C-alpha positions, 0 to 999 in steps of 0.5 A: 500500500505504501509503495502504491502511494509513493508511485501515485505521488511520484506520477502526480509530481510529474505530471504537475511538473510538466503541466507548469512548464507547458503552461506559458506555451499554451498560454501563448499559443491561445493569445497567438490564435486570439490575435490571429482571428481579431487583428489578422482577420483568419477564419481558421487556425490551425497551428502555432509557432514561435520565432525568436529573432532580433524581436519575437513573433507568434506565427499562426497558420490558417485561412482568411475569409475567403478559405485561402491558406495563410500565415499570420505573423504577429509581433508579440510587442504590446501593439501586436502588429501583425503581418498575414501572408498567403502561403502561396506567395512564398516558398514552402517549408519543405523548399526552404529545408531542400535549400538548406540540406543542399547548400549545407548538408547538415546533420540534424535540422532542429527547427524551420520556423516563419518569422520576420527579419529586417521587415521581411518575412523569412523562414529560419532553419536552426541546424547542426552541422557535421561538427555538431555546432549550431548554424542558422540560415535566414531565407527570405520567404517570397523567393528563398534568396539567403539573408544571413547565414551563422556557421558554427556557433 
């Protein structure tokens, strides 16, 4: 009986810790979805990510009032400036990853996320190279051109 109570206490403690750790991300997602609907005029929201460059952005995938697939890129500052771009207006995540793979041949891609860099919508690809050093590639969303590259951090 004591063993069962100890195991139960451990399970509750682990679950509680995970819940507390995930709470800020869940709150950010909830806020981002709300802002995407109100400021970005999205009709549906289907995915959320976060971009942290020189400024932080919430990125929400969804559709607009015309059911066109779009991304809403929301600055996390207090004014929540929102940029909405059609998915068809730029390269896909897959195409951005292919560009990085063909040029850099990373050992592991850590993250590929949409964001804004110097006022332009970008894909930021974070990866480890063959030496296991952290690297970044920033590609312009509209045409896939490289805007920034940081190698061997």
